[in-house]
Structures are given as structure tokens and as C-alpha cells.
C-alpha positions as CSV (number, residue, x, y, z in Angstrom):
1,M,31.2,-27.5,-11.5
2,T,31.8,-24.5,-9.3
3,T,33.8,-25.2,-6.1
4,Q,31.8,-24.2,-3.0
5,T,32.4,-24.0,0.7
6,S,29.8,-24.5,3.5
7,A,30.2,-20.8,4.6
8,R,30.0,-19.4,1.1
9,P,28.1,-21.9,-1.0
10,L,27.6,-19.6,-3.9
11,S,31.3,-18.7,-4.4
12,G,32.2,-18.3,-8.1
13,R,28.5,-17.8,-9.1
14,V,27.0,-14.7,-10.8
15,A,23.6,-13.7,-9.6
16,V,21.3,-11.2,-11.3
17,V,18.5,-9.8,-9.1
18,T,15.7,-7.7,-10.5
19,G,13.6,-5.4,-8.4
20,A,16.7,-4.9,-6.3
21,S,16.2,-1.3,-5.2
22,S,14.0,-2.2,-2.2
23,G,12.3,-5.0,-0.3
24,I,12.8,-8.7,-1.2
25,G,15.2,-7.9,-4.1
26,E,17.4,-5.7,-2.0
27,A,17.6,-8.2,0.9
28,S,18.2,-11.1,-1.5
29,A,21.0,-9.3,-3.3
30,E,22.8,-8.7,0.0
31,H,22.2,-12.2,1.2
32,L,23.4,-13.8,-2.1
33,A,26.5,-11.6,-1.9
34,G,27.1,-12.8,1.6
35,L,26.9,-16.4,0.3
36,G,29.7,-15.6,-2.1
37,A,28.0,-14.7,-5.3
38,R,29.0,-11.8,-7.5
39,V,25.7,-9.9,-7.7
40,V,24.2,-7.7,-10.5
41,V,21.4,-5.6,-9.0
42,V,18.8,-4.4,-11.5
43,A,16.0,-1.8,-11.0
44,R,15.0,1.7,-12.2
45,R,16.3,3.7,-9.2
46,A,20.0,4.2,-9.8
47,D,20.6,6.0,-6.5
48,R,19.2,3.1,-4.4
49,L,21.2,0.6,-6.4
50,E,24.4,2.5,-5.8
51,Q,23.8,2.6,-2.1
52,L,23.2,-1.2,-2.2
53,V,26.4,-1.8,-4.1
54,A,28.3,0.3,-1.6
55,R,26.9,-1.8,1.3
56,I,27.7,-5.0,-0.4
57,G,31.2,-3.8,-1.1
58,K,31.7,-2.7,2.5
59,N,30.8,-6.2,3.7
60,G,33.3,-7.8,1.4
61,G,31.1,-8.6,-1.5
62,Q,31.2,-7.6,-5.2
63,A,28.2,-6.1,-7.0
64,L,27.3,-4.2,-10.1
65,A,24.4,-1.8,-10.5
66,L,22.4,-1.6,-13.7
67,A,19.6,1.0,-13.8
68,V,17.1,-0.8,-16.0
69,D,13.3,-0.7,-16.6
70,V,12.5,-4.4,-17.1
71,T,9.4,-3.5,-19.2
72,D,11.9,-2.2,-21.9
73,A,13.0,-5.3,-23.7
74,A,15.9,-3.7,-25.6
75,T,17.3,-2.2,-22.4
76,V,17.1,-5.6,-20.6
77,R,19.0,-7.3,-23.5
78,A,21.6,-4.6,-23.3
79,A,22.0,-5.3,-19.6
80,A,22.4,-9.0,-20.3
81,D,25.1,-8.2,-22.8
82,R,26.9,-6.2,-20.1
83,V,26.7,-9.0,-17.6
84,S,28.1,-11.4,-20.2
85,A,31.0,-9.0,-21.0
86,E,31.9,-8.2,-17.4
87,F,31.2,-11.4,-15.6
88,G,31.0,-14.1,-18.3
89,G,27.3,-14.4,-17.9
90,A,24.8,-15.2,-15.1
91,D,24.2,-18.6,-13.6
92,L,21.6,-17.5,-11.1
93,L,18.6,-15.2,-12.0
94,F,16.3,-14.0,-9.3
95,N,13.4,-12.6,-11.3
96,N,11.8,-10.5,-8.6
97,A,10.5,-7.1,-10.0
98,G,6.8,-6.7,-9.5
99,V,4.0,-4.5,-8.3
100,M,0.7,-5.1,-6.4
101,L,-2.3,-2.8,-7.0
102,P,-5.5,-4.3,-5.7
103,A,-8.9,-2.7,-6.4
104,P,-12.5,-3.7,-7.0
105,I,-12.9,-4.8,-10.6
106,E,-15.8,-2.5,-11.2
107,E,-13.6,0.6,-10.6
108,L,-12.1,-0.1,-14.1
109,A,-8.6,0.9,-12.9
110,D,-7.3,0.3,-16.4
111,D,-3.9,2.0,-15.8
112,Q,-3.3,-0.2,-12.7
113,W,-4.3,-3.3,-14.5
114,Q,-1.9,-2.6,-17.4
115,H,0.9,-1.6,-15.0
116,Q,0.7,-5.0,-13.2
117,I,0.5,-6.9,-16.5
118,D,3.4,-4.9,-17.9
119,L,5.7,-5.4,-14.9
120,N,4.6,-8.7,-13.5
121,I,4.3,-10.6,-16.8
122,T,6.0,-8.7,-19.7
123,G,8.9,-7.5,-17.5
124,L,9.3,-11.1,-16.2
125,M,9.4,-12.4,-19.8
126,N,11.8,-9.8,-21.0
127,V,14.3,-10.8,-18.3
128,I,13.8,-14.5,-18.9
129,G,14.3,-14.0,-22.6
130,A,17.5,-12.0,-22.2
131,F,19.2,-14.2,-19.5
132,T,18.1,-17.8,-20.3
133,P,20.8,-18.3,-22.9
134,Q,23.4,-17.4,-20.2
135,L,21.8,-19.8,-17.7
136,V,21.9,-22.7,-20.2
137,K,25.5,-22.0,-21.1
138,A,26.5,-21.7,-17.5
139,A,24.7,-25.0,-16.7
140,E,26.6,-26.7,-19.5
141,E,29.9,-25.5,-18.2
142,R,29.4,-25.7,-14.4
143,G,26.8,-28.3,-13.9
144,V,24.0,-26.1,-12.5
145,A,22.2,-22.8,-13.0
146,D,19.1,-21.3,-11.3
147,L,16.1,-19.4,-12.5
148,I,14.0,-18.3,-9.5
149,N,10.8,-16.3,-10.0
150,T,8.9,-14.4,-7.4
151,S,5.2,-15.5,-7.4
152,S,2.8,-15.1,-4.5
153,I,0.3,-17.2,-2.4
154,A,-2.2,-15.2,-4.4
155,A,-1.4,-17.5,-7.4
156,Q,-3.1,-20.3,-5.4
157,N,-5.7,-18.7,-3.2
158,I,-8.6,-16.2,-3.5
159,F,-8.3,-12.7,-2.3
160,P,-11.2,-10.3,-3.0
161,N,-10.1,-7.3,-5.1
162,F,-6.7,-8.8,-5.9
163,A,-8.0,-10.4,-9.1
164,V,-5.6,-8.9,-11.6
165,Y,-2.5,-9.1,-9.3
166,S,-3.4,-12.7,-8.5
167,A,-3.8,-13.6,-12.2
168,T,-0.4,-12.2,-13.0
169,K,1.1,-14.3,-10.2
170,A,-0.7,-17.4,-11.3
171,Y,1.0,-16.8,-14.7
172,V,4.4,-16.7,-12.9
173,T,3.8,-20.0,-11.1
174,H,2.4,-21.9,-14.1
175,L,5.1,-20.5,-16.4
176,S,7.7,-21.7,-13.9
177,R,6.4,-25.2,-14.0
178,H,6.5,-25.3,-17.8
179,L,10.0,-23.8,-18.0
180,R,11.2,-26.4,-15.5
181,A,10.0,-29.1,-17.8
182,V,12.1,-27.7,-20.6
183,L,15.2,-26.3,-18.8
184,G,15.6,-29.0,-16.1
185,A,17.0,-31.4,-18.7
186,K,19.6,-28.7,-19.4
187,K,20.6,-28.6,-15.7
188,V,18.8,-25.2,-15.2
189,R,16.7,-25.5,-12.1
190,V,13.5,-23.4,-12.2
191,S,11.7,-22.4,-8.9
192,A,8.8,-20.3,-8.0
193,I,8.7,-18.6,-4.6
194,E,5.2,-18.0,-3.4
195,P,5.2,-15.7,-0.3
196,G,2.3,-14.8,1.9
197,I,2.2,-11.3,3.3
198,V,5.7,-9.7,3.4
199,G,6.3,-6.3,4.8
200,T,7.8,-4.4,1.8
201,E,7.4,-1.3,-0.3
202,L,4.6,-3.1,-2.2
203,Q,2.0,-2.0,0.4
204,S,2.9,1.7,-0.1
205,H,1.8,1.5,-3.7
206,V,-1.7,0.3,-2.8
207,T,-4.3,3.1,-3.3
208,D,-7.6,1.1,-2.7
209,E,-9.0,2.0,0.7
210,G,-10.6,-1.4,1.2
211,A,-7.3,-3.2,0.5
212,L,-5.4,-0.9,2.7
213,A,-7.8,-1.5,5.6
214,W,-7.5,-5.3,5.1
215,L,-3.7,-5.1,5.1
216,E,-3.7,-2.9,8.1
217,G,-6.1,-5.2,10.0
218,S,-4.0,-8.2,9.2
219,K,-1.2,-6.8,11.3
220,E,-3.3,-7.3,14.4
221,T,-3.7,-11.0,13.7
222,M,-0.3,-12.0,12.4
223,E,3.4,-11.1,12.3
224,W,4.2,-10.4,8.6
225,L,7.2,-12.0,6.9
226,T,10.2,-9.9,6.3
227,S,12.2,-9.4,3.2
228,E,15.1,-11.2,4.9
229,D,12.9,-14.3,5.3
230,I,12.4,-14.5,1.6
231,A,16.1,-13.7,1.0
232,Q,17.1,-16.7,3.2
233,T,14.7,-18.9,1.2
234,V,16.2,-17.8,-2.1
235,G,19.7,-18.5,-0.8
236,F,18.7,-21.9,0.4
237,V,17.1,-22.8,-3.0
238,A,20.2,-21.8,-4.9
239,S,22.6,-23.5,-2.5
240,L,21.1,-27.0,-2.9
241,P,23.1,-29.7,-4.5
242,P,22.8,-29.6,-8.3
243,R,20.7,-32.8,-8.3
244,A,17.9,-31.1,-6.2
245,N,15.4,-28.6,-7.4
246,L,12.6,-27.1,-5.2
247,Q,10.2,-26.3,-8.0
248,Q,7.7,-24.4,-5.9
249,V,8.1,-22.9,-2.4
250,T,5.3,-21.5,-0.4
251,I,6.4,-19.4,2.6
252,M,3.7,-18.0,4.8
253,P,3.5,-16.0,8.1
254,T,2.9,-18.6,10.7
255,A,-0.6,-17.1,11.6
256,Q,-1.7,-16.5,8.0
257,A,-4.4,-19.1,7.2
258,S,-4.6,-18.6,3.4
């Protein structure tokens, strides 16, 4: 099993982070690198990834940028091959890429529905399919590996006009439970992180006026979570002793009721 220290509990581990060009993914990549992991940052925006890699390197970490669209299965598999060739494979996967596009269902926003399904479900599956063999192999050799998926409190609760987004995140949570039943016996821990409202770039993609007004109004009643809050949570989950698996973590703004 990998030797760890209390200051750098992820030393010797290789972490792949998708959706790493902004928000939760970006913050998590920096935090995992700070905990000692070599980090592979994956997203479409190569320029943002290179800036992130430079910051990680400046702070004493090691990172590799891979410009990948996770909805392209062949490209994701090629990225996994490169991680295997350069780092010997991943033992920590933070499957974080996603998009949130709420709108009333009667608007028939077909393109937005499909985009959420393609990224939040198909992209998630492409990454899981490409990297799970590496996680299983690493767990055999080192005693532990981690698959952490970003879900949402929307997987559990009802938010008007968020139906398609919420359904995609319910998929993520339920899939994670099933994968844990299979992979846990192989020493691969599976976790779903379910945040409440987090201030990220996701909100800038929202086009529905009602949803935008609801989000803006929520700022008057609560302090939103930050990307760093989620990054700290991911680092904690991955730093637990190999015998311990937080299968589902809900993290909410203190004042968010549901």
C-alpha cells in the first residue's frame, strides 16, 4: 500500500480530475496536488488547463493537462492510455464534469436536455469505462483506489424547472451505489458527493430567467458554498484509511433548507 504522511496523505497517488478547467474541478485538482497526488487535469479548454498546471507546479506539485471532451468515448480512452503510459495508471478518479441548464419542461429545450444527458450521464460513463480497469489494478497493487462522482442535492430533493438536471444527478447517485456494491469487494471505494448550491461557473450557463431569479434571490438568504469547500471534502474522502468508504456525502450551505 502507498506510504502516506499526515501532511501529504495522497503522496504516491495519481488523481484524474475531469471538469478541471474551472470551479469544483479546478479547486479539487489544486487541493489534491497539495495533498501529494500527481494530478491529471481533464477538460476541453486547454488554455485554462495549462494555467492550472503552471500554478500547481509553482506550488511544488506535479500535474499533466489533457484537453479532452468527455462525451467523446474514443478520446477519453486515449487519455486513459496516456495516463497509464506516463504515470502507471490512476488510483483516484474525481468524475466531476457536468452542466446545469434548468428550464420549464414545456419550453421543450431539446438541445439543453440532450446536452445535460450527454455530459452528466454519457460523459460520466465514458470516464468510468476508461479508467475503472486502472482503479481495479491499482487497488490490487496498493490496497485502495477511489472513484468519486459529483452528484447534487438535486438528486434527492425537488427543485421546480430543474427536472432534467435533477434526473441526471439522480442517475449519478444511484449508479454510484451500484458500482460500490461491485467495486468495493475489489478495494475500490466509490463515493457520490452531493453539494447544495456552490458558487461556480455553472450558474453562468443558466439561460432561464426564472431559474436565474431564484438563484440570485438565494444569495440574500444564504452564503453559498465555495469550490474550495467541495475540494476539501474530496480530499477528506480520498484520505480516509483504506477500510473506510464514505459512500454518499451531502454538503450544504448552512442556511440552505433543502
